[in-house]
C-alpha positions as CSV (number, residue, x, y, z in Angstrom):
1,X,10.3,-59.1,-27.2
2,X,8.8,-56.0,-25.7
3,X,9.0,-52.8,-27.8
4,X,9.2,-49.6,-25.7
5,X,6.3,-47.3,-26.2
6,X,4.0,-49.9,-27.8
7,X,0.5,-50.0,-26.4
8,X,-2.5,-52.0,-27.3
9,X,-6.1,-51.2,-26.6
10,X,-8.1,-54.0,-25.1
11,X,-11.7,-54.5,-26.1
12,X,-14.1,-56.2,-23.7
13,X,-17.1,-58.3,-24.6
14,X,-20.2,-59.4,-22.6
15,X,-21.0,-63.1,-22.2
16,X,-23.9,-62.6,-24.6
17,X,-21.5,-61.3,-27.3
18,X,-19.0,-64.1,-26.8
19,X,-21.7,-66.7,-27.0
20,X,-23.1,-65.0,-30.1
21,X,-19.7,-65.2,-31.7
22,X,-19.8,-69.0,-31.6
23,X,-22.9,-69.2,-33.8
24,X,-22.5,-69.1,-37.6
25,X,-25.6,-67.2,-38.3
26,X,-26.4,-63.8,-36.7
27,X,-29.0,-61.1,-37.1
28,X,-28.6,-57.3,-36.5
29,X,-31.6,-56.1,-34.5
30,X,-32.8,-52.5,-34.7
31,X,-34.7,-51.5,-31.6
32,X,-37.4,-48.9,-31.1
33,X,-36.3,-45.9,-28.9
34,X,-37.7,-42.6,-27.9
35,X,-34.7,-40.7,-29.3
36,X,-34.3,-41.2,-33.0
37,X,-36.7,-39.8,-35.6
38,X,-38.1,-41.8,-38.5
39,X,-36.1,-39.7,-40.9
40,X,-32.8,-40.5,-39.2
41,X,-33.5,-44.2,-39.0
42,X,-34.5,-44.3,-42.7
43,X,-31.4,-42.2,-43.6
44,X,-29.1,-44.7,-41.8
45,X,-30.8,-47.7,-43.3
46,X,-30.4,-46.3,-46.8
47,X,-26.8,-45.0,-46.3
48,X,-25.2,-47.9,-44.5
49,X,-27.3,-51.0,-45.3
50,X,-28.2,-50.0,-48.9
51,X,-32.0,-50.2,-48.4
52,X,-34.3,-48.4,-50.8
53,X,-36.3,-45.6,-49.3
54,X,-39.5,-47.7,-49.4
55,X,-37.8,-50.7,-47.7
56,X,-36.3,-48.4,-45.1
57,X,-39.7,-46.8,-44.4
58,X,-41.3,-50.3,-43.9
59,X,-38.5,-51.3,-41.5
60,X,-38.9,-48.0,-39.5
61,X,-42.6,-48.6,-39.2
62,X,-42.1,-52.2,-38.1
63,X,-39.6,-51.1,-35.4
64,X,-42.0,-48.5,-34.3
65,X,-45.0,-50.8,-34.1
66,X,-43.4,-54.1,-33.0
67,X,-40.4,-52.8,-31.0
68,X,-37.7,-54.3,-33.1
69,X,-36.7,-55.6,-36.5
70,X,-33.9,-57.7,-37.9
71,X,-32.1,-55.5,-40.5
72,X,-29.1,-57.6,-41.5
73,X,-28.1,-61.3,-41.4
74,X,-24.6,-62.8,-41.7
75,X,-21.5,-63.8,-39.8
76,X,-20.8,-62.3,-36.5
77,X,-17.9,-60.2,-37.9
78,X,-20.1,-58.9,-40.8
79,X,-23.0,-58.0,-38.5
80,X,-20.8,-56.5,-35.8
81,X,-19.3,-54.0,-38.3
82,X,-22.7,-52.6,-39.0
83,X,-23.7,-52.7,-35.3
84,X,-20.8,-50.4,-34.5
85,X,-21.7,-48.1,-37.4
86,X,-25.4,-47.8,-36.5
87,X,-24.5,-47.4,-32.8
88,X,-22.2,-44.5,-33.7
89,X,-25.2,-42.9,-35.5
90,X,-27.2,-43.2,-32.2
91,X,-29.4,-46.1,-33.1
92,X,-30.2,-48.8,-30.6
93,X,-28.9,-52.1,-32.1
94,X,-27.9,-55.6,-30.9
95,X,-26.8,-58.9,-32.3
96,X,-28.8,-62.1,-31.9
């Protein structure tokens, strides 16, 4: 049955995202960039991922010095929620 006026929004995924969805264990990776300040990164880690200030500072330094850091582990669905939130905040994140 087709209901007049009903529309759905289609979301597209990359091959990497589809393959990542088949694994049971995923990591949210925070990447270094030249845009975000240490303070913004620390704020986001504390606000959304419930890190303490000290933990968030250590992660920010690791991202700065090593280029990336895993900040969350879980199912694809769990990790993807936070990927979207941190991406909205302007952070560079991906799922492995």
